[in-house]
PAZAPA-4460 file (N, C-alpha, C; in steps of 0.05 Angstrom, whole numbers, plus 32768, in hexadecimal, padded with zeros to 4 digits):
% residues 248
    n_x    n_y    n_z   ca_x   ca_y   ca_z    c_x    c_y    c_z   seq   type   mol
   8012   7FE9   8003   8000   8003   7FFE   8010   801C   7FFF     1      X     A
   8027   8016   8011   8036   8030   8018   8050   8028   800F     2      X     A
   8064   8033   8004   8086   8029   7FFB   8094   8038   7FFF     3      X     A
   809D   8046   8011   80BA   8056   8016   80D6   8051   800E     4      X     A
   80DD   8059   7FFD   80F3   8050   7FEB   810C   8062   7FF2     5      X     A
   8121   805A   8001   813A   806E   8008   813A   8080   800B     6      X     A
   8128   808D   8024   811C   80A9   8021   812E   80B3   803B     7      X     A
   813F   80CA   802D   814C   80D8   803E   8142   80FB   8045     8      X     A
   814D   8106   8055   8146   8123   8061   815A   8128   8071     9      X     A
   8162   8148   806E   817A   8156   807C   816C   816C   8082    10      X     A
   8170   817B   809D   816C   8192   80A0   8185   819D   80AD    11      X     A
   8192   81AF   809B   81A4   81C5   80A7   81BB   81AD   80AC    12      X     A
   81C3   819C   8098   81D9   8183   809B   81D3   816E   80AD    13      X     A
   81BD   816A   80C7   81B2   8157   80CE   81A5   8148   80C6    14      X     A
   81A6   8132   80C9   8197   8118   80B8   8183   810B   80C7    15      X     A
   8168   811A   80BE   814F   810B   80C8   814A   80F4   80C5    16      X     A
   8149   80F0   80A3   813E   80D1   809B   815A   80CF   8087    17      X     A
   8165   80AD   8089   817B   80A9   807E   816F   8097   806F    18      X     A
   8175   8090   8052   816B   807E   8044   8154   8067   8052    19      X     A
   813E   8073   8057   8126   8062   806B   811D   805B   8049    20      X     A
   8118   803F   8052   8107   802C   8048   80F5   8018   8055    21      X     A
   80D7   801B   804F   80C8   8007   8054   80B3   8006   804B    22      X     A
   809F   7FEE   804D   8083   7FEA   803F   8075   7FDD   804E    23      X     A
   805D   7FEC   804D   8040   7FEC   805A   8028   7FE3   8050    24      X     A
   8029   7FC5   8056   8016   7FB7   8041   7FF2   7FC2   8045    25      X     A
   7FE4   7FBF   8032   7FC5   7FC8   803D   7FBC   7FB2   8051    26      X     A
   7FAC   7FC1   805F   7F99   7FB3   807B   7FB1   7FAA   808E    27      X     A
   7FA2   7FAD   80A9   7FB3   7FA4   80C6   7FC1   7FC0   80CC    28      X     A
   7FD6   7FC1   80E2   7FDC   7FD1   80F0   7FFB   7FC9   80F4    29      X     A
   800B   7FE1   80E7   8029   7FDB   80EE   8032   7FF7   80FD    30      X     A
   8047   7FFB   8108   8058   800A   8116   8073   800E   8110    31      X     A
   8077   802A   811F   8093   8039   811B   809B   803C   8133    32      X     A
   80B1   8037   8145   80B6   8039   815D   80D5   8049   815D    33      X     A
   80DF   8051   8171   80F5   805A   8172   80FB   8071   818C    34      X     A
   8112   8077   8194   8115   8088   819E   8109   80A6   819C    35      X     A
   810D   80AF   81B5   8105   80D3   81AD   8114   80E1   8198    36      X     A
   8111   80EC   8185   8123   80FC   8171   8131   80E3   815B    37      X     A
   8121   80C7   815B   812B   80B8   8149   812A   80BC   8128    38      X     A
   8111   80D6   8123   8107   80DB   8111   80EF   80D0   8102    39      X     A
   80E3   80C9   8116   80C7   80BA   8114   80AF   80D1   8105    40      X     A
   80AC   80E1   810C   809A   80F8   8108   80A0   8106   80F6    41      X     A
   80C0   8104   80E7   80C4   810D   80D4   80C0   80FE   80B9    42      X     A
   80C7   80E8   80C1   80BE   80D4   80A5   809F   80D8   80A4    43      X     A
   808D   80D8   80B7   8072   80DE   80AF   8071   80F7   80A4    44      X     A
   807D   8106   80AC   8079   8125   809E   807F   8122   807F    45      X     A
   8097   8109   8071   80A3   810A   805A   808F   80FC   804C    46      X     A
   807E   80E1   805F   806B   80DA   8051   8055   80DF   8045    47      X     A
   804E   80F6   8054   803C   8104   8051   8033   8119   8043    48      X     A
   8051   811D   8037   8056   813F   802C   805C   8156   8038    49      X     A
   8057   8156   804E   8068   816B   8063   8084   8178   805E    50      X     A
   8093   815F   8054   80AB   8163   8054   80AC   815A   8036    51      X     A
   80C2   8167   8027   80D0   8153   800F   80DE   814F   8012    52      X     A
   80E5   8130   800D   80FD   8126   800C   8113   812B   7FFA    53      X     A
   8134   812E   8006   8143   8130   7FF3   8146   811C   7FE2    54      X     A
   8141   8104   7FEC   8146   80F1   7FD0   8137   80D9   7FDE    55      X     A
   8130   80C2   7FC9   811F   80B3   7FD0   8106   80B4   7FC3    56      X     A
   80F1   809C   7FC4   80D4   80A3   7FBE   80C1   8093   7FCC    57      X     A
   80A5   80A4   7FC1   8090   8093   7FDA   8076   8089   7FC4    58      X     A
   8068   807B   7FCA   805A   806F   7FBD   8041   8067   7FCB    59      X     A
   8027   8070   7FC1   8010   8069   7FC6   8003   805A   7FBC    60      X     A
   7FF8   803F   7FC0   7FE3   803C   7FB5   7FE5   8035   7F97    61      X     A
   8001   802F   7F8D   8014   802C   7F79   8017   8046   7F6F    62      X     A
   8012   805E   7F76   8014   807A   7F65   802F   808C   7F76    63      X     A
   8041   8091   7F68   8050   80A3   7F76   8047   80B3   7F7E    64      X     A
   804F   80C1   7F99   8044   80D6   7FA3   805F   80E4   7FB5    65      X     A
   8074   80DC   7FA8   808E   80EC   7FA8   8084   810F   7FA5    66      X     A
   808B   811E   7FBA   8085   8147   7FB6   8073   814B   7FAF    67      X     A
   8059   813C   7FBA   8041   8143   7FBA   8031   814C   7FCF    68      X     A
   8026   8164   7FCD   8027   8177   7FEB   8011   8163   7FFF    69      X     A
   8007   8167   800F   7FF5   815D   8029   7FD9   815C   801E    70      X     A
   7FCF   816B   8012   7FB5   8164   8008   7FB1   8159   7FF4    71      X     A
   7FC0   8150   7FE5   7FC0   8141   7FCB   7FC7   8121   7FD2    72      X     A
   7FDB   811F   7FE9   7FDA   8106   7FF2   7FC5   80FD   8004    73      X     A
   7FBC   8114   8019   7F9C   810C   801E   7F8C   8107   8013    74      X     A
   7F80   8110   7FFE   7F6A   810E   7FE9   7F6E   80EB   7FDB    75      X     A
   7F89   80E2   7FDF   7F8E   80CC   7FCF   7F86   80BC   7FE5    76      X     A
   7F7F   80BA   7FFF   7F7E   80AA   800C   7F8F   80A3   8026    77      X     A
   7FA9   80B5   802F   7FB4   80AE   8040   7FB5   80CC   8055    78      X     A
   7FB5   80CA   806E   7FA9   80DB   8080   7FC8   80DC   8095    79      X     A
   7FCB   80EF   80A2   7FD5   80E6   80BA   7FCF   80F5   80D7    80      X     A
   7FD8   80EB   80E8   7FCA   8100   810A   7FE3   810D   8115    81      X     A
   7FE1   8120   8121   7FFC   8130   812C   7FFF   812B   8148    82      X     A
   8013   8128   8151   801C   8120   816B   8013   812F   8187    83      X     A
   8016   8156   8176   800A   8164   818A   7FF3   816B   8184    84      X     A
   7FD5   8165   818F   7FBF   816A   8186   7FB3   8185   8182    85      X     A
   7FAF   8194   816E   7FA6   81B3   816D   7F85   81B1   8160    86      X     A
   7F78   81AD   8174   7F5A   81B4   816D   7F53   81D3   815D    87      X     A
   7F42   81D4   8151   7F31   81EF   8147   7F26   81F7   8164    88      X     A
   7F35   820E   816F   7F28   8216   818B   7F0A   822A   8184    89      X     A
   7EFC   822A   8192   7EE4   8239   8188   7ED3   8227   8179    90      X     A
   7ED8   820F   816F   7ECA   81FF   8156   7EBA   81E8   8171    91      X     A
   7EA8   81DB   816D   7EA5   81BF   8179   7EAC   81A9   816F    92      X     A
   7EB2   8197   817C   7EBA   817C   817D   7EB8   8173   8156    93      X     A
   7EA0   8173   815F   7E83   816F   8146   7E97   8183   8129    94      X     A
   7E9A   819A   812C   7E9F   81A8   8119   7EBC   81A5   810F    95      X     A
   7ED1   819B   811F   7EED   8190   811D   7EEF   817F   8110    96      X     A
   7EDC   8168   8117   7ED4   8152   810D   7ED1   8157   80EA    97      X     A
   7EBF   8166   80E7   7EAF   816B   80CD   7ECB   8176   80B9    98      X     A
   7EDC   8188   80C7   7EEF   818E   80B3   7F06   8179   80A7    99      X     A
   7F06   8164   80B1   7F11   8151   80A8   7EF8   813F   8093   100      X     A
   7EE6   813F   809C   7ED5   8132   8081   7ECE   8142   8068   101      X     A
   7ED5   815C   806C   7ED7   816C   805B   7EE6   816C   8038   102      X     A
   7EF7   8157   8040   7F08   8154   802E   7F01   813F   801C   103      X     A
   7EE5   8138   8020   7ED6   811E   800C   7EC0   8131   800C   104      X     A
   7EAE   813A   801B   7E94   8147   8018   7E94   8164   8017   105      X     A
   7E7E   8170   8006   7E7F   818E   8001   7E6D   8192   8015   106      X     A
   7E4D   8184   8016   7E3F   8188   8027   7E42   818F   8043   107      X     A
   7E43   81A4   804D   7E45   81AA   806B   7E36   8199   807D   108      X     A
   7E17   8195   8078   7E0A   8180   8084   7E17   8162   8084   109      X     A
   7E19   8162   806D   7E2F   8140   8068   7E47   813A   8075   110      X     A
   7E54   8154   8075   7E6E   8152   8086   7E62   814F   80A1   111      X     A
   7E54   815B   80B3   7E49   815E   80CD   7E3C   8139   80CC   112      X     A
   7E2D   8134   80BF   7E29   811A   80BE   7E3C   8109   80C3   113      X     A
   7E4F   8109   80BE   7E6A   80F9   80BA   7E76   80F7   80CD   114      X     A
   7E76   8112   80DE   7E84   8119   80FC   7E74   810C   810E   115      X     A
   7E5D   8109   8112   7E51   80F6   8123   7E54   80DE   811F   116      X     A
   7E50   80CD   8103   7E5D   80B5   8102   7E73   80B0   8111   117      X     A
   7E8A   80C4   8101   7EA2   80BC   810E   7EA3   80BB   8129   118      X     A
   7E97   80D2   8133   7E9A   80D9   8153   7E93   80B7   8165   119      X     A
   7E85   80B4   815E   7E78   809D   816A   7E8E   8086   8166   120      X     A
   7E9A   808B   814C   7EAC   8069   8151   7EC3   8073   8166   121      X     A
   7ECD   808D   8169   7EE9   8091   817D   7ED6   8092   8193   122      X     A
   7EC2   8092   819C   7EBA   8097   81B8   7EB1   80B4   81C0   123      X     A
   7EB5   80C5   81AE   7EA3   80E5   81AF   7E8A   80E9   81AF   124      X     A
   7E7A   80D9   81AC   7E5C   80DE   81A3   7E51   80EB   81B7   125      X     A
   7E58   80EE   81CA   7E46   80FC   81E6   7E5B   811C   81E7   126      X     A
   7E69   8121   81D9   7E7F   813E   81E1   7E7E   8147   81C4   127      X     A
   7E6C   8148   81B6   7E6D   8155   818F   7E63   8170   819B   128      X     A
   7E58   8175   81AE   7E54   8195   81B2   7E61   81A4   81C1   129      X     A
   7E7B   8191   81C8   7E8F   819E   81DD   7E9E   81B5   81D4   130      X     A
   7EAA   81C4   81DC   7EBF   81D7   81C8   7EDA   81C4   81CE   131      X     A
   7EE9   81C2   81AF   7EF5   81AE   81B0   7F11   81B8   81C2   132      X     A
   7F0C   81CF   81C4   7F27   81D5   81D3   7F2B   81D1   81F5   133      X     A
   7F07   81C7   81F8   7F05   81C2   8214   7F0A   81A1   8221   134      X     A
   7F12   8199   8206   7F13   8179   820D   7F2B   816E   821A   135      X     A
   7F2E   815C   822A   7F43   814C   8239   7F57   814B   821F   136      X     A
   7F70   8142   822D   7F86   8138   821C   7F7D   811E   820C   137      X     A
   7F70   810D   8220   7F60   80F4   8211   7F4D   80FD   81FD   138      X     A
   7F39   810A   8204   7F29   811A   81ED   7F37   8124   81D4   139      X     A
   7F40   8131   81D7   7F55   8141   81C3   7F5F   8127   81AC   140      X     A
   7F70   8117   81BB   7F73   80FD   81AF   7F67   80F4   81A2   141      X     A
   7F4B   80E9   81A6   7F3C   80E1   8195   7F37   80ED   8183   142      X     A
   7F2B   810C   818C   7F2C   8120   8171   7F3E   8121   815B   143      X     A
   7F50   811C   8162   7F66   811F   8148   7F67   80FE   8136   144      X     A
   7F5B   80EA   8149   7F56   80D2   8136   7F3A   80D2   812A   145      X     A
   7F22   80E6   8130   7F12   80E5   8124   7F16   80F6   810A   146      X     A
   7F23   8109   8112   7F27   8119   80FE   7F2F   810E   80E0   147      X     A
   7F49   80FD   80EE   7F56   80F0   80D2   7F44   80D6   80CA   148      X     A
   7F32   80D1   80D6   7F1A   80BB   80D3   7F07   80C6   80BE   149      X     A
   7F00   80DD   80C5   7EEE   80E7   80B1   7EF6   80F5   8095   150      X     A
   7F06   80EF   808F   7F1B   80FB   806F   7F13   80DD   8062   151      X     A
   7F04   80C6   806F   7F03   80AC   805F   7F20   80A2   8059   152      X     A
   7F2B   809B   8067   7F4A   8098   805F   7F4D   8078   8056   153      X     A
   7F68   806E   8041   7F72   8057   803E   7F8A   804C   8054   154      X     A
   7F91   8066   805D   7FA6   8063   806E   7FAA   8076   8076   155      X     A
   7FB0   8072   80A0   7FB6   8089   80AD   7FCA   8085   80BB   156      X     A
   7FD8   8094   80C3   7FF5   8094   80CA   7FEB   80A7   80EA   157      X     A
   7FF2   8094   80FD   7FE9   809B   8113   8005   80AD   8127   158      X     A
   8007   80C4   812D   8026   80C9   813D   8015   80C6   8154   159      X     A
   8020   80B2   8161   801C   80B2   8186   8008   80B8   818D   160      X     A
   7FEE   80AF   8188   7FD2   80B4   8191   7FCF   80B2   81AC   161      X     A
   7FE5   809D   81AD   7FE0   8096   81D1   7FEA   80A6   81E7   162      X     A
   8003   80B6   81E3   8011   80CC   81E6   8002   80DC   8200   163      X     A
   8009   80DE   8217   7FFF   80E9   822E   7FE5   80E5   8237   164      X     A
   7FDB   80CD   8232   7FC6   80B8   8239   7FD0   80AB   8253   165      X     A
   7FB9   80A9   8268   7FC7   8098   8281   7FC0   8072   827D   166      X     A
   7FC4   8062   8284   7FC4   8044   8281   7FA3   803E   8273   167      X     A
   7F93   804B   828C   7F79   8046   8282   7F6B   804F   826B   168      X     A
   7F71   8069   825E   7F72   8074   824A   7F78   8067   822C   169      X     A
   7F91   805F   8235   7F9E   804F   8223   7F90   8031   8217   170      X     A
   7F87   8027   8232   7F70   8009   8225   7F58   8017   821E   171      X     A
   7F5A   8030   821E   7F38   8035   8213   7F3A   803A   81F3   172      X     A
   7F4F   8044   81EA   7F5B   8050   81D5   7F60   8032   81B9   173      X     A
   7F6B   8022   81D1   7F77   800B   81B7   7F61   8004   81A7   174      X     A
   7F4D   7FFA   81BA   7F3E   7FEB   81A8   7F2C   8000   8191   175      X     A
   7F2D   8015   8197   7F28   8027   817F   7F39   802C   816D   176      X     A
   7F50   8027   816E   7F60   8022   8156   7F62   8007   814A   177      X     A
   7F58   7FF3   8158   7F58   7FD6   814E   7F45   7FD9   813B   178      X     A
   7F28   7FEA   813D   7F16   7FE8   8137   7F12   7FF3   8121   179      X     A
   7F23   800F   8119   7F29   801A   810A   7F36   8006   80F6   180      X     A
   7F46   7FF5   80F8   7F59   7FE5   80E9   7F42   7FD0   80DC   181      X     A
   7F31   7FC5   80EE   7F24   7FAE   80E5   7F07   7FBC   80D1   182      X     A
   7F01   7FD8   80D2   7EF5   7FDD   80C3   7EFF   7FE6   80A1   183      X     A
   7F1D   7FDF   80A2   7F22   7FD8   8080   7F43   7FF2   8086   184      X     A
   7F42   8004   808E   7F5A   8017   8092   7F72   800D   8099   185      X     A
   7F86   8011   8089   7FA0   800F   8090   7FA9   801A   809F   186      X     A
   7FB4   8011   80BD   7FC4   8026   80D0   7FE1   8027   80CD   187      X     A
   7FF8   803B   80CF   800F   8035   80DC   8011   8049   80F2   188      X     A
   801E   8044   8103   801B   8052   8118   8038   805C   8122   189      X     A
   803F   806F   8132   804F   8078   8143   804C   8070   8157   190      X     A
   8056   8064   816B   804B   8069   8186   8065   805F   8198   191      X     A
   806C   8065   81AF   807F   8063   81C8   806C   804D   81DE   192      X     A
   804E   804D   81E1   8045   803C   81F1   8046   801C   81E6   193      X     A
   8060   800D   81F1   8062   7FF8   81E7   804C   7FE2   81F0   194      X     A
   803A   7FE1   8204   8025   7FD2   8203   8014   7FD6   81EC   195      X     A
   8011   7FEE   81E5   7FFF   7FF1   81CA   800A   7FE8   81A6   196      X     A
   8025   7FEB   81A7   8032   7FDA   818E   8031   7FC2   8199   197      X     A
   803B   7FAB   81AC   8035   7F99   81B5   8011   7F90   81A9   198      X     A
   8006   7F9C   81B0   7FE8   7F91   81A9   7FD7   7F95   8197   199      X     A
   7FE5   7FA6   8182   7FE0   7FB7   8170   7FEC   7FAD   8154   200      X     A
   8002   7FB1   8158   8015   7FAC   813A   801C   7F8F   8135   201      X     A
   8019   7F8F   811E   8024   7F73   8116   803B   7F74   8109   202      X     A
   8045   7F8B   8103   8065   7F8D   80FC   806B   7FAC   8100   203      X     A
   8089   7FB5   810A   808F   7FC6   810F   80AF   7FCF   8103   204      X     A
   80B6   7FE3   80FF   80CE   7FEB   80FB   80D5   8001   8114   205      X     A
   80FA   8002   8110   80FD   8010   8129   810D   8027   8118   206      X     A
   810F   8039   8120   8119   8054   811A   812E   805D   812F   207      X     A
   8147   806B   8122   8158   8069   8134   8175   8079   8126   208      X     A
   816E   8097   8133   8184   80AF   8122   8178   80B0   80FB   209      X     A
   815A   80AD   80FA   815B   80AD   80E2   8156   8095   80CE   210      X     A
   8163   8082   80DF   8168   8066   80D1   8154   8050   80DD   211      X     A
   8152   803C   80CF   8142   8028   80D3   8154   8012   80E0   212      X     A
   8152   8007   80F0   816B   7FF1   80FF   8161   7FDC   810A   213      X     A
   8140   7FD6   8103   813E   7FC4   810B   811D   7FBE   8101   214      X     A
   8111   7FAF   80FC   80FA   7FA7   80F1   80EE   7F88   80EC   215      X     A
   80D4   7F86   80FE   80C3   7F68   80FF   80B7   7F6C   8111   216      X     A
   80AE   7F5E   8115   809C   7F4C   8129   80A0   7F5E   8145   217      X     A
   8091   7F6A   814D   809A   7F79   8169   80A0   7F6F   817E   218      X     A
   8098   7F53   817C   80A8   7F48   81A2   80C5   7F42   8191   219      X     A
   80C2   7F3D   817E   80E1   7F38   8175   80EB   7F53   8173   220      X     A
   80E5   7F67   8167   80F5   7F7F   8164   8101   7F8C   8183   221      X     A
   80F1   7F8A   8191   80F4   7F9A   81AF   8108   7F82   81BE   222      X     A
   810D   7F68   81B5   8123   7F5F   81C1   8143   7F66   81AE   223      X     A
   8141   7F70   819D   8157   7F7A   818A   8167   7F86   8199   224      X     A
   8189   7F7D   819B   819A   7F8B   81B0   819F   7FAE   819F   225      X     A
   819D   7FB1   8185   819B   7FC9   8179   8180   7FD8   8183   226      X     A
   8171   7FD1   8186   8154   7FD8   8192   815A   7FE1   81AE   227      X     A
   8164   7FD5   81BE   8163   7FD6   81DC   817A   7FE7   81DE   228      X     A
   8190   7FEE   81CD   81AD   7FFE   81D1   819A   801D   81C3   229      X     A
   818C   8021   81B4   8179   8036   81AD   8169   8042   81BA   230      X     A
   8160   8036   81CB   814F   803D   81DF   815D   8047   81F7   231      X     A
   8170   8031   8202   8174   8031   8219   819C   8041   821E   232      X     A
   81A8   8043   820E   81BE   8049   820A   81D3   8027   820C   233      X     A
   81E1   802E   81FD   81FF   8019   81F8   8204   800A   8218   234      X     A
   8207   8022   822D   820F   8013   8243   81F3   8001   824E   235      X     A
   81E0   800B   824F   81CB   8001   8260   81C3   7FE6   824F   236      X     A
   81C5   7FEC   8230   81C6   7FCD   8227   81D9   7FBD   8227   237      X     A
   81F1   7FC1   8231   8205   7FAE   8235   81FF   7FA4   8254   238      X     A
   81F9   7FB0   8264   81EF   7FAA   827E   81DB   7F94   8282   239      X     A
   81C8   7F97   8272   81AD   7F8D   826C   81B8   7F70   8262   240      X     A
   81CD   7F6E   8249   81D9   7F52   823A   81E6   7F46   8250   241      X     A
   81FB   7F52   826A   820D   7F41   8274   81FC   7F32   8288   242      X     A
   81DD   7F47   8292   81D6   7F3E   82A8   81C9   7F28   82A1   243      X     A
   81C0   7F20   8289   81AD   7F10   8278   81BE   7EF7   8279   244      X     A
   81DB   7EFF   8275   81F1   7EE7   826E   81FD   7EDA   828D   245      X     A
   81F9   7EEB   8296   81F9   7EE6   82B7   81E5   7ED2   82C4   246      X     A
   81CB   7ED1   82BE   81B6   7EBF   82C1   81B8   7EAB   82AF   247      X     A
   81C3   7EA3   829E   81C1   7E96   8286   81D5   7E7C   8298   248      X     A
***
């Protein structure tokens, strides 16, 4: 469905992405993990047209989308959410979701009706009349998911939709993500909450310093020494390895 081939991007000499290659199959949920500053959000921005790659190519549903602007990519069915949620203040939750629906629907009435349907899918059905700015962090995260879902996407790139949520809120949102996937929408997610990665994702890529350092089934990837070192540092990784050797 999505093919990322040799994507590289530098900002002022800093390599944010280095020859990144990955293929997202149609259907199901895959994930992108890595420590803070690894370049995950930058890669999402490159895939969805918010940044233009210095080299490499992008294809979506068999079509070359390299260099296309975000709105053109969104119209083709690929949409992203943002790590920092910024709802349109002064508008209700319903009106915020309708903004996404207007990508496909010209009629205001149709967009608002679509917003109602999507709100119920993500658990916001009882908060449609609330000012979006007054929603809790968990409510705003659901709103961001709803606004993306209202565009009728084929592929959604979720950027840390669980960040800032407590364990109970995370448990509530995981089934919503799974239900979106079950409805036929393909999902690629950036996530630090490993509970979610292990529960939801069938395949994961690990990014560190702009490079893919590992990929595979999540439970195998998190045991990879390179991944442990990227998250914890070389010293901690060596101490963990030594402890395991001693136990053996």
